[in-house]
Each structure stands twice: as structure tokens, then as C-alpha cells.
C-alpha positions as CSV (number, residue, x, y, z in Angstrom):
1,M,1.8,-9.3,43.5
2,P,3.8,-8.0,46.5
3,G,6.9,-6.2,45.4
4,A,6.0,-6.3,41.7
5,L,6.2,-2.5,41.3
6,A,8.6,-0.4,39.3
7,R,8.5,3.4,39.0
8,H,10.2,6.0,36.8
9,K,9.6,9.6,37.9
10,I,8.5,12.0,35.2
11,T,8.4,15.8,35.9
12,P,6.3,17.9,33.5
13,T,7.8,21.1,32.2
14,Y,5.8,24.2,32.9
15,A,6.4,27.5,31.1
16,T,4.8,30.9,30.6
17,G,1.8,31.0,28.3
18,G,0.2,27.9,29.9
19,S,2.6,25.3,28.6
20,A,2.6,21.9,30.5
21,T,4.4,19.2,28.6
22,I,6.3,16.0,29.0
23,D,9.2,14.6,27.0
24,L,7.6,11.7,25.1
25,H,10.9,9.8,24.5
26,E,11.8,10.0,28.2
27,Y,8.4,8.9,29.2
28,V,8.3,5.8,26.9
29,E,11.9,4.8,27.6
30,G,11.2,5.2,31.3
31,L,8.2,2.9,31.0
32,L,10.2,0.3,29.1
33,G,12.9,0.6,31.8
34,C,10.3,-0.3,34.4
35,L,9.6,-3.5,32.5
36,D,13.3,-4.2,32.4
37,E,13.4,-3.8,36.2
38,L,10.4,-6.1,36.7
39,Q,12.2,-8.6,34.4
40,Q,15.4,-8.4,36.4
41,N,13.5,-9.1,39.6
42,G,11.6,-12.1,38.2
43,H,8.2,-10.6,38.1
44,L,7.5,-11.2,34.3
45,D,7.1,-14.9,34.6
46,G,3.7,-16.5,34.4
47,I,2.0,-13.4,33.2
48,T,-1.3,-14.1,31.4
49,A,-2.5,-10.6,30.4
50,I,-1.0,-7.2,29.9
51,V,-3.3,-4.3,30.7
52,L,-2.8,-0.5,30.8
53,S,-4.3,2.3,32.7
54,S,-3.3,5.7,31.3
55,Q,-4.1,9.4,31.6
56,W,-6.9,10.9,29.5
57,H,-6.7,14.1,27.4
58,S,-3.0,14.0,26.3
59,I,-2.1,14.7,22.6
60,V,1.0,14.6,20.4
61,A,1.2,16.0,16.8
62,L,2.9,13.5,14.4
63,D,4.5,13.8,11.0
64,N,4.0,11.5,7.9
65,H,6.3,8.9,9.4
66,G,4.6,8.8,12.8
67,A,7.4,10.8,14.5
68,A,6.5,13.3,17.2
69,L,6.6,16.9,16.1
70,T,5.7,18.2,19.6
71,P,6.3,17.2,23.2
72,L,3.4,15.4,24.9
73,I,0.8,18.0,25.7
74,T,-0.8,17.1,29.0
75,W,-4.2,17.9,30.5
76,A,-2.7,20.7,32.5
77,D,-1.6,22.6,29.4
78,T,-3.9,25.6,28.9
79,R,-2.9,26.5,25.3
80,S,-5.4,26.2,22.5
81,V,-7.3,28.4,20.0
82,Q,-11.0,29.1,19.7
83,P,-12.1,27.3,16.5
84,R,-14.4,28.7,13.9
85,L,-17.9,27.4,14.6
86,D,-21.0,27.1,12.4
87,P,-23.6,29.6,13.6
88,A,-25.9,26.6,14.2
89,F,-23.5,25.0,16.6
90,D,-25.3,23.8,19.8
91,E,-22.8,23.2,22.6
92,H,-25.4,21.7,24.9
93,A,-26.2,19.1,22.2
94,F,-22.5,18.6,21.7
95,H,-22.0,18.1,25.4
96,A,-24.9,15.6,25.7
97,R,-23.5,13.6,22.7
98,T,-19.8,13.6,23.5
99,G,-19.8,14.0,27.3
100,S,-17.4,16.9,26.9
101,W,-17.4,20.7,26.2
102,L,-15.7,22.7,23.5
103,H,-12.9,23.4,26.0
104,R,-9.1,23.7,25.8
105,L,-8.8,20.3,27.5
106,Y,-10.1,18.4,24.5
107,W,-8.9,17.7,21.0
108,P,-11.5,19.7,19.0
109,R,-9.7,22.8,20.4
110,R,-6.2,21.3,20.7
111,I,-5.9,20.2,17.1
112,P,-6.6,23.5,15.4
113,W,-4.0,25.1,17.6
114,L,-1.4,22.4,16.9
115,L,-2.1,22.7,13.1
116,S,-1.4,26.4,13.4
117,E,2.0,25.6,14.9
118,V,3.3,22.5,13.0
119,Q,2.6,20.6,9.7
120,A,1.1,17.6,11.4
121,A,-0.2,14.6,9.5
122,S,-1.9,12.9,12.4
123,F,-2.5,13.0,16.1
124,A,-2.4,10.5,19.0
125,G,-2.4,10.4,22.8
126,L,0.2,9.0,25.1
127,P,-1.6,5.6,25.6
128,D,-2.0,5.2,21.8
129,L,1.7,5.8,21.3
130,V,2.7,3.5,24.1
131,L,0.5,0.7,22.7
132,E,2.0,1.3,19.2
133,R,5.5,1.0,20.7
134,L,4.6,-2.3,22.3
135,T,2.6,-3.9,19.5
136,G,3.4,-2.0,16.3
137,E,-0.3,-1.0,15.9
138,R,-1.6,2.5,16.4
139,V,-5.0,1.9,17.8
140,T,-7.0,3.3,20.7
141,S,-9.7,2.1,23.0
142,V,-13.2,3.5,23.2
143,S,-12.3,4.6,26.8
144,I,-9.2,6.6,25.8
145,A,-11.0,8.0,22.7
146,S,-13.8,9.3,24.9
147,G,-11.3,11.4,26.8
148,T,-10.4,13.3,23.6
149,G,-13.8,15.0,23.6
150,S,-14.3,13.7,20.1
151,L,-16.3,10.5,20.6
152,D,-20.0,10.0,20.1
153,L,-20.7,8.1,23.4
154,A,-23.7,6.3,22.1
155,T,-22.1,4.8,19.0
156,G,-18.5,4.5,20.2
157,E,-17.2,6.1,17.0
158,Y,-15.6,9.5,16.4
159,D,-18.2,12.3,16.4
160,A,-18.6,13.9,13.0
161,E,-19.2,17.4,14.3
162,A,-16.2,17.2,16.7
163,L,-13.9,16.2,13.8
164,A,-15.3,19.0,11.6
165,I,-14.5,21.5,14.4
166,A,-11.0,20.0,14.7
167,G,-10.5,20.1,11.0
168,V,-9.5,16.5,10.6
169,T,-10.8,13.2,9.2
170,P,-10.9,9.9,11.2
171,D,-7.9,8.5,9.3
172,R,-5.7,11.1,11.0
173,L,-6.6,9.8,14.4
174,P,-5.9,6.4,16.0
175,T,-8.4,3.6,15.0
176,I,-10.9,2.8,17.7
177,V,-10.9,-0.9,18.5
178,P,-13.5,-2.8,20.6
179,S,-12.9,-3.7,24.2
180,G,-12.3,-7.4,23.3
181,W,-9.4,-6.5,20.9
182,T,-6.0,-7.8,21.9
183,G,-2.5,-7.3,20.4
184,V,0.8,-9.0,21.1
185,L,4.3,-7.8,21.9
186,A,6.3,-6.8,18.8
187,G,9.0,-9.3,17.9
188,T,11.8,-6.8,18.7
189,Y,11.1,-7.4,22.4
190,A,11.2,-11.2,22.4
191,R,14.7,-11.4,23.8
192,R,14.2,-8.5,26.2
193,W,11.1,-9.8,27.9
194,P,10.7,-13.5,26.9
195,G,8.0,-14.1,29.5
196,L,5.7,-11.6,27.7
197,V,6.0,-13.2,24.2
198,G,2.5,-14.1,22.9
199,V,0.7,-12.7,26.0
200,P,-2.4,-10.7,25.0
201,I,-2.2,-6.9,25.3
202,H,-5.5,-5.3,26.1
203,P,-6.6,-1.8,25.0
204,P,-5.8,0.9,27.6
205,T,-8.5,2.1,30.0
206,G,-8.7,5.8,30.9
207,D,-7.2,6.3,34.4
208,G,-10.5,7.7,35.8
209,A,-12.6,4.8,34.7
210,A,-9.9,2.3,35.8
211,S,-9.6,3.9,39.2
212,N,-13.3,3.8,39.7
213,V,-13.5,0.1,39.0
214,G,-10.3,-0.5,41.0
215,T,-11.7,1.1,44.1
216,G,-14.9,-1.0,43.9
217,G,-17.1,1.7,42.4
218,Y,-18.1,-0.3,39.4
219,D,-21.9,0.2,39.3
220,E,-24.5,3.0,39.8
221,S,-24.9,2.4,43.5
222,T,-21.5,3.7,44.4
223,A,-19.5,6.9,43.9
224,A,-15.8,6.5,43.8
225,V,-13.6,9.3,45.1
226,T,-10.0,9.0,43.9
227,V,-7.2,11.3,45.0
228,G,-4.0,11.3,43.1
229,T,-2.2,14.2,41.5
230,S,-5.7,15.5,40.8
231,A,-9.0,14.3,42.2
232,A,-12.4,13.2,40.9
233,V,-15.7,11.7,42.0
234,R,-17.4,9.4,39.5
235,V,-20.1,6.8,39.0
236,V,-19.9,3.9,36.6
237,H,-23.2,2.9,34.9
238,P,-24.5,1.1,31.7
239,I,-24.2,3.3,28.6
240,D,-27.6,2.3,27.3
241,Q,-29.3,3.4,30.6
242,A,-27.4,6.6,31.1
243,P,-29.4,9.4,32.8
244,E,-29.5,12.8,31.0
245,L,-26.1,14.5,31.5
246,P,-26.2,17.7,33.5
247,W,-24.1,20.6,32.1
248,E,-21.7,20.6,35.0
249,L,-20.7,17.0,34.7
250,W,-18.6,15.0,32.1
251,R,-19.2,11.5,30.8
252,Y,-16.6,9.1,29.3
253,R,-16.6,5.5,28.4
254,V,-15.2,2.6,30.5
255,D,-15.6,-0.1,27.8
256,D,-18.1,-1.2,25.1
257,K,-21.0,-1.4,27.6
258,R,-20.3,1.0,30.4
259,A,-19.8,4.8,30.9
260,V,-18.5,6.8,33.8
261,T,-20.1,10.2,34.8
262,G,-18.4,12.6,37.2
263,M,-16.5,15.7,38.0
264,A,-12.7,16.2,38.2
265,F,-10.6,18.7,40.2
266,S,-7.2,20.0,39.2
267,A,-5.9,20.4,42.8
268,A,-5.4,17.4,45.1
269,G,-2.2,15.5,45.7
270,N,-0.3,18.2,43.7
271,L,-1.7,20.8,46.1
272,H,-0.5,18.8,49.1
273,A,2.9,18.3,47.5
274,W,3.3,22.0,46.7
275,L,2.2,23.2,50.1
276,T,4.4,20.8,52.1
277,T,7.3,21.9,49.9
278,V,6.6,25.7,50.3
279,L,6.1,25.3,54.0
280,Q,9.2,23.1,54.3
281,L,7.3,20.5,56.3
282,D,9.2,17.4,57.2
283,E,7.7,13.9,56.9
284,A,6.4,14.1,60.5
285,H,4.3,17.2,59.8
286,Q,2.8,16.5,56.4
287,E,-0.6,15.9,58.0
288,P,-2.4,18.5,60.1
289,T,-3.1,15.9,62.9
290,D,-3.5,18.5,65.6
291,V,-6.1,20.5,63.8
292,E,-9.7,19.4,64.3
293,I,-11.6,18.9,61.1
294,G,-13.7,21.9,60.3
295,S,-12.3,24.0,63.1
296,S,-9.8,26.1,61.2
297,R,-10.9,29.7,60.5
298,V,-8.9,29.7,57.3
299,I,-10.7,28.8,54.0
300,A,-8.7,27.8,51.0
301,I,-10.1,27.9,47.5
302,P,-7.8,25.4,45.7
303,F,-7.5,27.0,42.2
304,Q,-3.7,26.8,42.0
305,A,-4.0,24.7,38.8
306,G,-7.3,26.4,37.7
307,T,-10.5,24.5,37.2
308,R,-11.6,21.8,34.9
309,P,-14.4,22.5,32.4
310,P,-17.0,23.8,32.0
311,E,-15.5,26.5,34.3
312,T,-12.6,28.4,32.8
313,V,-10.7,29.7,35.9
314,P,-7.0,29.9,34.9
315,G,-4.1,28.4,36.8
316,G,-2.6,30.7,39.4
317,S,-6.0,31.5,41.0
318,G,-5.7,29.8,44.4
319,V,-6.9,31.9,47.3
320,Y,-6.7,31.8,51.1
321,F,-9.3,33.7,53.2
322,G,-9.3,34.5,56.9
323,L,-5.5,34.4,57.5
324,S,-4.3,35.8,60.8
325,F,-0.9,36.1,62.6
326,D,-1.7,33.2,64.9
327,D,-2.3,30.7,62.0
328,D,0.5,28.2,61.4
329,A,1.5,25.7,58.8
330,A,-0.9,23.1,60.1
331,D,-3.8,25.5,59.7
332,L,-2.9,26.3,56.1
333,L,-2.5,22.6,55.3
334,A,-5.8,21.7,57.0
335,A,-7.6,24.5,55.1
336,S,-6.1,23.3,51.8
337,L,-7.2,19.6,52.3
338,Q,-10.6,20.8,53.5
339,G,-11.0,23.0,50.4
340,A,-10.2,20.1,48.1
341,S,-12.7,18.0,50.1
342,L,-15.4,20.6,49.7
343,E,-14.8,20.7,46.0
344,I,-15.2,17.0,45.7
345,D,-18.4,17.1,47.9
346,R,-19.9,19.6,45.4
347,G,-19.6,17.0,42.6
348,L,-20.8,14.1,44.9
349,R,-24.0,16.0,45.6
350,M,-24.7,16.5,41.9
351,L,-24.2,12.8,41.4
352,D,-26.6,12.1,44.2
353,T,-29.2,14.2,42.5
354,L,-28.5,12.7,39.0
355,F,-28.9,9.1,40.2
356,G,-31.8,9.8,42.6
357,R,-30.2,8.5,45.8
358,K,-27.6,9.1,48.4
359,L,-24.8,7.2,46.9
360,E,-22.4,4.9,48.8
361,V,-18.9,6.2,48.7
362,V,-15.5,4.4,48.4
363,L,-12.2,6.2,48.6
364,G,-9.0,5.3,46.8
365,G,-5.7,6.5,45.3
366,G,-2.3,7.5,46.5
367,G,-3.5,10.6,48.3
368,I,-6.1,8.6,50.2
369,D,-3.6,5.9,51.0
370,A,-1.1,8.4,52.3
371,S,-3.2,10.5,54.6
372,A,-5.5,9.3,57.4
373,W,-6.4,12.9,58.3
374,W,-7.6,13.5,54.7
375,R,-9.6,10.2,54.7
376,R,-11.4,11.4,57.9
377,C,-11.9,14.9,56.4
378,L,-13.5,13.6,53.3
379,T,-15.8,11.3,55.3
380,A,-16.9,14.2,57.6
381,T,-17.4,16.5,54.5
382,F,-19.6,14.0,52.8
383,A,-21.5,13.4,56.1
384,R,-21.9,9.7,55.3
385,P,-19.9,6.5,55.9
386,T,-17.1,5.7,53.5
387,D,-15.1,2.6,52.6
388,V,-11.4,2.8,51.7
389,C,-9.8,0.6,49.1
390,A,-6.8,-1.2,50.6
391,E,-4.9,-1.2,47.3
392,A,-3.1,2.1,46.6
393,E,-2.6,1.3,42.9
394,V,-6.3,1.5,42.1
395,G,-5.7,2.4,38.4
396,A,-3.7,-0.8,37.7
397,R,-6.2,-2.8,39.7
398,G,-9.1,-1.4,37.8
399,A,-7.5,-1.8,34.4
400,A,-7.0,-5.5,35.2
401,A,-10.6,-5.8,36.4
402,V,-11.9,-4.2,33.2
403,A,-9.8,-6.4,30.9
404,L,-10.7,-9.6,32.8
405,G,-14.4,-8.8,33.6
406,L,-13.9,-8.7,37.4
407,S,-15.7,-6.6,40.0
408,P,-13.3,-5.9,42.8
409,I,-14.4,-5.0,46.3
410,P,-12.8,-2.2,48.4
411,G,-11.3,-4.5,51.0
412,G,-10.0,-1.6,53.2
413,E,-11.2,0.2,56.3
414,H,-14.7,1.5,57.0
415,L,-15.0,5.1,58.2
416,E,-18.0,6.7,60.0
417,P,-18.3,10.5,60.1
418,S,-18.2,11.8,63.7
419,A,-21.0,14.2,64.7
420,P,-18.8,17.2,65.7
421,D,-16.8,17.0,62.5
422,V,-20.0,16.8,60.4
423,E,-21.5,19.8,62.2
424,R,-18.4,21.9,61.7
425,I,-18.3,21.0,58.0
426,E,-22.0,21.7,57.6
427,H,-21.4,25.1,59.2
428,L,-18.3,25.7,56.9
429,R,-20.0,24.7,53.6
430,P,-22.2,27.9,53.0
431,R,-19.3,30.2,53.8
432,Y,-17.0,28.2,51.5
433,T,-19.6,28.3,48.7
434,I,-20.0,32.1,48.9
435,L,-16.2,32.6,48.9
436,R,-15.7,30.2,46.1
437,D,-18.2,32.0,43.9
438,L,-16.4,35.3,44.6
439,A,-13.0,33.7,43.7
440,V,-14.4,32.4,40.4
441,Q,-15.7,35.9,39.5
442,A,-12.5,37.6,40.5
443,A,-10.3,35.1,38.5
444,Q,-12.5,35.5,35.4
445,A,-12.5,39.3,35.7
446,L,-8.7,39.3,36.0
447,Q,-8.5,37.0,33.0
448,R,-10.6,39.5,30.9
């Protein structure tokens, strides 16, 4: 609906030791305030379904009364502990079953760390607590639960080994409900948003899965590339026909019948925002429009926020190679966007191999919507045509499509890679790969 958009900006708090947290109360109150704004502007009349797209991987420790003992721990937080493992633990079997690794991003390592810090009775993620605030029920979807790294993907239930590693029982985590579950708005909000009374509230969809569907990448023929704060490339496919999962890729659930397999990258829109701020670029210079794609001598390895699993490169590991005194801000910006594009291309090629074909590609997300140069760079990097989703809010679009059983089409522009751009990127790729491997080794050596 044109104009039916409300935002409340939230800024994470970063601190030494790897902390990356959000004030839970501010977040939830900001969300409710967005609904108030929509109500005031007449956008909550005639609503027939309430759906949610929400971040994966967050966690909050709760007391016996369900009150938060900690801030919201985000995916970017690198704190955790190495849990005690049975000598017979097989991480490859664990990865194949849960789609995740025994990594700091996931609950089996987060929960033991939190239990060492606070006397927690239970644990929940941001979407679980938002849903509880709206409906009075603390439940979670199979999609959100899969992002905890604690779900058996085949059964849709919590994985027994993951819970044993975490040191908790299922009753200390939100109850998993089927995709067809719906709740209704708690009576306390009846006067606040009368148009939403009795409207079914659907379980949240993980933002990655929702974004894939929202761009039009809703089956195994198409890889969706989404660029927001972070970036990812993913393919949606039936869970009962899932190909064997390679070690380098993750797999989560979309709903009761579908899974999504892919690779995520910690630097994307956040990288662009950081660099334009550091370089003090005004709005007219926030795209490197005068730099030909693939022509810059500078190569950027975008590890400013570290890497996602299974790699363990820490934050603060970003690198620029090939700088000279005649490089300017546009060269640095172009190199950064190219570096992020080459990271995404690495994941796309793995998915090509996994699904046995050169996948079609659709682009979506706020970063894609904001930068024509980045759209062309991605298309040249992939060396194949791409389609662009016309809707910037692909997560909301996809969550609605999942809840209502729809299959949206991209509906945006169609891009063809130009031959010189492709040639330059092909020439750049081997050099980038060598330098990336060196950057990984250096970062890990420094960490040790």
C-alpha cells in the first residue's frame, strides 16, 4: 500500500569484547509506535492478516517471570563460550541435521555463555518476544527456530543433541508452532488499534527466507541475492527433496514444507554506510559512478564485521590492497562494493554446483534499491543476466507471501552483463581469491 510505511530507527550498542546489543524495551516500544503512526494515518483499516519478517539468531535471557535479564544479543555479537562436548560429537553430522555449525552465532554456544553470566530460567529471540507482546503467547515458528541452530530440519522439532550441548530442555525455549498457526491481538490493544482486533497474526518468518520469497526466488530454479545491512545468496527448495548440504553452506526453514540453503555475508549495506561516513561523501557522491566496474586497481576484502560461519575471522579484519596516492574516494568505494559482490559470487557458484545448474538470479533489498552502480556490478560479477525486484521492502513482501501462500514475481528491471565488465571481473576474480585467502590466514593468526 503506497505510503503505508512507518520506521523507528534502532542503533545497536557495540563495545569491547565483541558486544553488539540492542535495548529490547526501546525496540518493542518503537515497533508499537510504528503501529500507532500507521493507525493515525488511516492505514490499519481493512487489514485481513498480520505477518512478521524478523531477524534470525537473536537471543535474550529471561527470568522466572519472563522479564529480560539481558539486552537483545544480536547476530553481530561475538561473545560465547566453547561448550563441553561428548568425545563422540560429530560436527559434520550436526551440521547436516541442523543446517548450522557449533558457532558463536547460534544458541548451543550462546546459552552456556549466558547461563554463566545470569540466572536465566528461559530464553527467547526478538521475534518470539514481539509475538508474545502482541498475542500474550510465547511461541515461535519453525522458520525462526531454525535460525537458532537448535532445530532438526527434517522433523521441525528442537534437536536433542543441540539442547544437550546448550544445557537446556525444550520447555525453557519457545514452543514451536506449525506454519498454519495463528494468534490474535491481546485485548489490551483493542482501543489502541481497533482495526486489528480479531485479525489473525501469523508466525514470523526469518528475514532471509522472507526476503528470498519476496524477491521472487521461491523455488530451486532461482537464487535470490539480497543486500540490506548484511547480504546473502539463497535458494528456496522443498525440505523433503533437499540436496546434501555442503559444509560451507547453511540451511534453515521457510515454513513446514520448504527450506532455504545459502551463504550470508556480514558486510554489505553497513559497509557502504560506514565508508560513505568515513570518507564524508555527500549524497551526490555515494555511488562510484565514474569508476568503470572491474577497472579499479584497489581490492577490498570486506571483513570489517568479520565473517559468518563456518569461517571464524573476527570483526576488525577488513583489508585494502593496492592503494596508491592517485586513488580517491570513488576508487575505495568501488573496491568495497566490488569486494562484497565477489563474496556473494563465491556463494552463488557453490549453489550452482549444489543444484546442478546455472541458477537464475534475482536481486532485492534496500542496498539493491539504492544503488544502480551496485546492481550493475553484481550483474557483471555473476556474468549472467539478473532481474531486480521493484519492491524495496522484500522482507515484508515475502512474509506476506509465505503467510498467504503466494508466489510473487520480481516485477523490476532486467539487467544484462556487458562484455567488458564481465571480462574485467573475470580477470579480477583469481587475484581477489588469492588475497582473500591471505587475509583469512592473517586474521586467524592474529586472533591466535
